[in-house]
SEZARO-60332 format. One record per residue (C-alpha): x, y, z; residue in one letter. Coordinates in steps of 0.2 Angstrom, whole numbers, padded with zeros to 4 digits, always signed. Each point is the difference from the previous one (the first is absolute). Layout:
<pts>
XYZa ...
</pts>
This chain:
<pts>
-0819-0862+0010m -0001+0018-0006l +0001+0005+0018r +0012-0012+0006r +0011+0006-0012g -0004+0017+0004l +0006-0002+0018l +0016-0009-0006a +0005+0015-0010w -0004+0011+0015v +0009-0011+0011s +0014+0002-0009r -0002+0019-0004v -0001+0001+0021v +0017-0009+0002g +0012+0012-0015i -0008+0017+0011l +0003-0007+0016v +0019-0007-0007l +0003+0017-0008l -0004+0011+0016c +0010-0012+0010c +0015+0005-0011s -0004+0018+0000l +0001+0000+0019s +0014-0011+0001l +0010+0013-0012l -0007+0017+0009y +0009-0008+0016v +0015-0004-0007m +0001+0017-0008t -0006+0010+0012c +0004-0006+0018s +0016+0008+0007p +0016-0010+0001p +0001-0013+0014h +0012+0004+0015p +0011-0014-0003d +0000+0005-0019d +0017+0010-0002t +0005-0002-0015s -0008+0012-0009h -0009+0012+0013a +0016+0003+0013l +0015+0011-0005p +0018-0009-0001s +0008+0000+0017g -0007-0016+0008g -0005+0006+0019p +0003+0017-0003a -0013+0001-0014g -0011-0009+0008v +0000+0014+0014q +0002+0014-0012s -0016-0007-0010y -0011+0000+0017q +0006+0016+0004a -0004+0008-0015l -0018-0010+0002l -0003+0006+0015t +0005+0018-0005e -0013-0001-0013r -0012-0007+0011e +0002+0015+0013e -0002+0013-0015q -0014-0008-0006h -0010+0001+0016r +0005+0017+0004l -0005+0006-0018h -0018-0010+0004i -0003+0009+0016s +0005+0017-0008s -0013-0003-0013l -0011-0005+0014k +0001+0013+0012k +0000+0012-0018q -0019-0009-0005i -0005+0003+0019a +0003+0018-0003q -0008+0002-0017l -0017-0010+0006k +0001+0013+0016e +0001+0013-0010a -0010-0004-0013l -0015-0004+0013q +0004+0017+0010e -0003+0009-0019r -0015-0011-0002s -0007+0004+0018q +0003+0018-0004q -0008+0002-0018l -0014-0012+0007k -0003+0014+0014g +0001+0016-0012v -0012-0010-0012q -0013-0004+0012e +0002+0017+0008s -0004+0008-0015l -0012-0012-0006k -0008+0004+0017k +0000+0019-0002g -0007-0002-0018l -0015-0011+0008t -0003+0012+0014e -0001+0013-0013g -0011-0006-0012q -0011-0007+0015e +0000+0018+0010a -0001+0009-0019g -0018-0010-0003a -0006+0007+0017r +0009+0016-0002s +0008+0009-0015n +0013+0009+0012g +0008-0010+0015g +0005-0015-0006g +0013+0005-0013e +0008+0009+0014g +0003-0014+0010q +0005-0013-0013g +0013+0017-0006a +0005+0000+0019k +0003-0020+0000s +0010+0001-0016q +0009+0012+0005q +0007-0006+0017t +0005-0015-0010d +0011+0009-0010i +0006+0009+0017q +0006-0018+0006e +0007-0005-0014f +0012+0015-0003l +0004-0003+0019k +0005-0018-0003s +0011+0008-0014q +0009+0010+0013l +0003-0013+0012s +0009-0012-0012k +0009+0016-0007a +0019+0003+0007e -0006+0016+0009v +0002-0001+0020s +0010-0014+0002s +0015-0009-0011g -0002-0016-0010s +0012-0015-0002r +0009-0002-0016f +0012-0014-0008p +0014+0012-0007s +0003+0018-0001e -0009-0001-0020y -0018-0001+0008a +0000+0017+0009v -0010+0013-0009v +0011+0017+0001p -0010+0016+0003f +0001+0015-0012e +0004+0017+0009s -0009+0016-0006f +0000+0018+0004t -0013+0012-0007l +0010+0001-0015h +0011-0016-0005r -0001-0019+0003v +0013-0009+0003y +0002-0018-0007q +0012-0015+0000l -0010-0008-0016e +0009+0009-0015m +0000-0009-0017g +0004+0009-0015l -0014+0014+0001t +0000+0004+0020r +0011+0010+0010h +0006-0003+0019p -0010+0016+0003e -0014+0007-0013e -0015+0012+0000k -0016-0010+0000p -0003-0001-0020v -0015-0013+0001r -0016+0008+0006r -0006-0014+0011d +0017-0001+0009k -0002+0020+0003r -0018-0001+0001d +0003-0013+0014d +0013+0010+0010l -0010+0015-0001v -0015-0008+0007e +0009-0007+0015v +0008+0016+0003l -0018+0012+0001e -0007-0017+0011l +0015+0002+0013a -0002+0020+0000l -0020-0002+0003q +0002-0013+0014n +0014+0011+0008l -0011+0015-0001n -0016-0009+0004a -0008+0006+0019p +0006-0010+0015p -0014-0011+0001s +0003-0007-0016q +0019-0005+0001q +0006-0013+0012d +0011+0011+0011g -0016+0011+0006k +0012+0017+0001t -0004+0014-0005q +0013+0007-0014n +0008+0017+0000n +0007-0003-0017k -0006+0000-0017v +0010-0012-0008y +0002+0004-0021t +0008-0010-0013p +0017+0009+0006s -0002-0009+0015d +0002-0016-0008f +0020-0006+0002m +0000-0017-0009e -0010-0015-0002g +0003-0019-0004i -0009-0012-0008t -0003-0019-0009r -0012-0011-0007t -0004-0019+0004e -0008-0005-0016k -0013-0012+0008d -0004+0011+0015k +0001+0020-0002g +0010+0015+0001t +0011+0008+0015l +0003+0016+0002y +0010+0009+0016e -0001+0020+0000l +0012+0011+0010t -0005+0018+0006f +0008+0013+0010r -0009+0004+0013g -0002+0013+0014e +0015-0002+0009g +0021+0000-0007a +0001-0019+0003h -0019-0004-0002e -0006-0011-0014f -0017-0006-0006r -0002-0016-0010r -0013-0008-0008l -0003-0018-0006v -0013+0000-0015l -0005-0018-0009f -0008-0003-0015r -0006-0017-0002p -0003+0001-0018f -0015+0012+0006g -0003+0015+0008p +0013+0007+0012l +0001-0005+0019m +0008+0009+0014k +0009-0013+0011v +0011+0014+0010k +0001+0016+0005n +0013+0002+0014e +0011+0014+0006r +0018-0003+0001v +0011+0007+0011d +0019-0003-0006t +0008+0015+0011s +0005-0016+0013n +0009-0012-0013i +0016+0000-0001p +0011-0009-0012i +0014-0009+0003n +0011+0001-0018i +0013-0015-0001i +0014+0001-0012v +0012-0017-0001p +0018+0009-0006l +0016-0007-0006s +0012+0013-0004r -0007+0011-0016r +0004+0017+0011t -0004+0011-0015d -0019-0008+0000k -0003+0004+0016f +0005+0016-0001k -0012+0002-0012q -0013-0008+0010f +0004+0009+0015m -0003+0017-0010h -0018-0006-0005n -0003-0007+0020f +0004+0016+0006r -0010+0011-0013e -0018-0012+0003v +0004-0011+0017c +0006+0015+0010v -0007+0015-0008r -0017-0004-0006q -0007-0015+0008d +0010+0001+0017g -0007-0020+0007r +0014-0011-0008v +0013-0009+0009h +0016-0006-0012l +0009-0017+0005t +0016-0005-0011v +0004-0016+0001v +0020-0001-0005y +0009-0014-0008f +0017-0002+0006g +0013+0013+0006n +0005+0009-0017d -0005+0017-0001q -0009-0001+0015i +0005+0016+0006n -0003+0010-0014e -0019-0006+0003v +0002+0005+0017r +0007+0017-0006s -0015+0003-0011i -0013-0005+0014l +0008+0012+0012e +0002+0014-0013n -0018-0001-0003t -0006+0000+0017s +0012+0016+0006r -0009+0007-0017e -0017-0002+0002v -0002-0006+0017n -0003-0019-0003l -0001-0011+0014k -0010-0015-0007n +0012-0011-0006y +0007-0015+0005t +0018-0008-0009l +0002-0019+0002l +0015-0009-0006q +0001-0021-0004l +0017-0007-0002n -0003-0011-0014e -0006-0002-0019e -0013+0012-0005f -0020-0008-0002s -0013+0012-0003r -0012-0010+0006g +0012-0003+0016r +0003+0018+0001g -0018+0005+0000l -0004-0014+0013d +0012+0006+0014f -0006+0019-0004g -0017-0006+0005a +0004-0013+0012r +0011+0016+0008a -0014+0012+0002w -0006+0001+0021k -0012+0012-0002g -0018-0010+0000g -0010-0003-0016n +0008+0012-0014v -0003+0001-0020l +0015-0007-0010l +0004+0007-0017f +0014-0012-0007f +0009+0012-0012c +0017-0002-0010d +0016+0014-0001v -0007+0005-0019d -0017+0003+0003i -0009+0018-0001y -0017+0003+0009f -0010+0014+0002t -0010+0006+0015a -0017-0004-0007d +0008-0017-0001f +0000-0001+0019l -0019+0005+0002n -0003-0015-0013t +0012-0012+0012c -0011+0003+0015r -0015+0001-0009l +0000-0015-0009n +0007-0012+0014t -0008-0005+0015q +0005-0011+0016p -0008-0019-0004g -0007+0005-0015k +0008+0009-0012k +0018+0000-0008v +0006+0011-0014f +0010-0005-0014y +0002+0015-0012p +0004-0002-0017v +0015+0016-0002l +0005+0007-0018f +0017-0006-0005s +0010+0011-0008q +0010-0001-0017y +0018+0004-0003n +0001+0019+0000p +0015+0001-0011a -0013-0009-0015l -0016+0009+0005i +0007+0018-0002y +0014-0004-0014g +0018+0001+0011s +0003+0000+0020s +0005+0019-0006e -0018+0005-0001h -0010-0011+0015v -0008+0012+0012p +0001-0001+0017p -0007-0015+0009v -0017+0008+0005e -0005+0007-0017q +0003-0018-0008q -0014-0006+0012l -0013-0001-0017v -0012-0014-0001i +0000-0004-0020k +0002-0014-0010k +0017+0005-0007d +0007+0004+0016t -0004-0013+0011g -0011-0016+0003f -0010-0006+0015w +0011-0013+0009r -0014-0014+0003d +0013-0015+0000f +0007+0008+0015g -0005-0001+0020f +0014+0006+0011g -0010+0017+0003m -0014-0006+0011t -0008+0008+0016c -0009-0009+0015q +0001+0000+0017y +0013-0007+0011r -0014-0014+0008s -0004-0004-0016d +0016-0006-0005f +0005-0008+0014i -0015-0009+0001n +0001-0007-0018i +0019-0007+0003g +0010+0015-0007g +0012-0003-0014f +0009-0014-0005d +0018+0004+0007i +0008-0014-0008d +0000+0008-0017i +0015+0011-0005k +0006+0014-0010g -0013+0007-0013w -0020-0004+0000g -0011-0014+0002g -0004+0004+0020e -0013+0014-0007d -0011-0014-0008v +0002-0011+0014h -0007+0012+0012l -0014+0005-0013y -0005-0018-0003r -0004-0003+0019k -0010+0015+0002y -0009-0005-0016l -0003-0016+0009h -0006+0007+0015s -0018+0009+0004n +0007+0017-0001l -0004+0013-0014l +0014+0003-0014v -0001+0015-0008v +0009+0003-0015r +0000+0016-0009a +0011+0011-0010p +0006+0014+0010s +0002+0016-0008r +0013+0005+0015g +0012-0014-0002l +0014+0000-0011f +0016-0012-0004h +0015+0011-0005l +0009-0007-0012w +0018-0008+0000h +0009-0012-0008e -0004-0018+0006k +0015-0009+0004q -0003-0020+0001c +0011-0009+0010a +0009-0016-0007d -0004-0010+0017e -0018+0002+0000l -0011-0017-0004p -0005-0003-0016p -0020+0004+0002d +0006+0018+0011q +0012+0005-0015y -0013-0003-0014r -0012+0010+0012m +0014+0014+0001c +0004+0000-0018m -0020+0003-0005q -0001+0014+0013s +0017+0007-0011k -0007-0002-0017a -0017+0010+0005m +0010+0012+0010n +0010+0009-0015e -0016+0008-0012a -0016-0003-0007s -0002-0013-0014h +0001+0015-0014g +0015+0008+0007q +0007-0017+0003l -0004-0003-0019g +0009+0016-0006m +0016-0006+0008l -0001-0017-0008f -0003+0006-0017f +0011+0016+0000r +0011-0005-0012h -0014-0004-0014e -0007+0018+0004i +0016+0006-0001e +0004-0008-0016a -0017+0007-0008h +0004+0017+0005l +0018-0001-0011r -0011-0006-0013k -0014+0015+0003q +0016+0013-0001n +0008-0008-0015q -0016+0002-0012q -0002+0018+0008q +0016+0003-0006n -0001-0010-0017l 
</pts>
């Protein structure tokens, strides 16, 4: 009886549980299931068949987005797994090698108190050398890497015996400085000492196996560039004056967060490397006269291995430009120049592209330049040394001059141009947002596709070309250049420019006038004058 009652109660409880589960399942299906294709009362937008098509197109687009996102995630996971597996194998190999070396050392030490420790240390040293070499192979030293945008590039700092020229400023840093921090100063001193030691080493210890007739000293050091990849190490390229007038010695050193390693020791002869300077121009004959004065002194009288190509737009003032070139030719016997004319609207990219393609003398080093640029003979050598066909292009960061009338108080106290070219915080700034001045070989320019000639007027074409090189396998050398200056001139932003180009032009105009402190003094000049008046009144009481 008791058993029969218990079974009835259990049956009733089980029935209730089954009914409850069915109810919950039905509720879940009704709540979570997608709407039926035929039920368009709530899911479809209004509009009948058009709404149905719009909804189906939206679903297709979302499905494609999800599919691409899943594919991207799978690819990233596979890459991470591969990298993790590679690192794990490397770590396992190093641990096994160290363990083996330690075991062999201990066993040998048990047999004899001498030789085993030496073998273990030798094996450990070999592993360290292999690791440092792997760091060198990963770093951007001999070849370039592909970058997604211009913001991913690690810029170089340039340095001499006494100065470091840097891009990162902040409140306490300047465009040029004498290294105050001991670690930075000792680092560059060690690099220079190792470079001189290598240059003056016996032929048997050098790469070239040639006897040096010259003893190199710190005074032979011209300049160097350096940059640090935070996960790999620091690269140094140092240039010394060689034995001939146009011969140089370049050493490449790498610190993979460990001892310095010599990468390259080569002779560089620039005597047979001409430069074709291409200048697009439209009117602005006064600036062109100033440019030709600099060209005459630097390119003709000092360097002597430069060809000038002027691409002039339109007919207005073309005779004045031709007269300036002919007068310069008579004064200094200038024969290496070409004047090209385009009867169309001015476009910087179009002019540079046309000038580069017009050259028929084989592969030549190109320097894309503007008429308001001042450069030195040292810069021309830097241009030659930092470019190599099929391997390297040079994007120097020039020093942009502030308004001299603001720097020196008034236009009456402005000194000659040559005396204004001082790299200081209050005289100018590194124009790191500009990519217009560049050195590259004509073959690389043609192979990369040249400029986007559809861009009209001011700005934009240089960034497109720069990004093309970043997406290639060429090494892009980006560093401040102490011999390249942008002379100040009042900037006009044309109303017909598109909004993005007009915004870029106005930003450049704002940064071109004066330093932050100088602009602040101008902005608050009324408050400063009021303060001075109050001070004078109080003194007169």
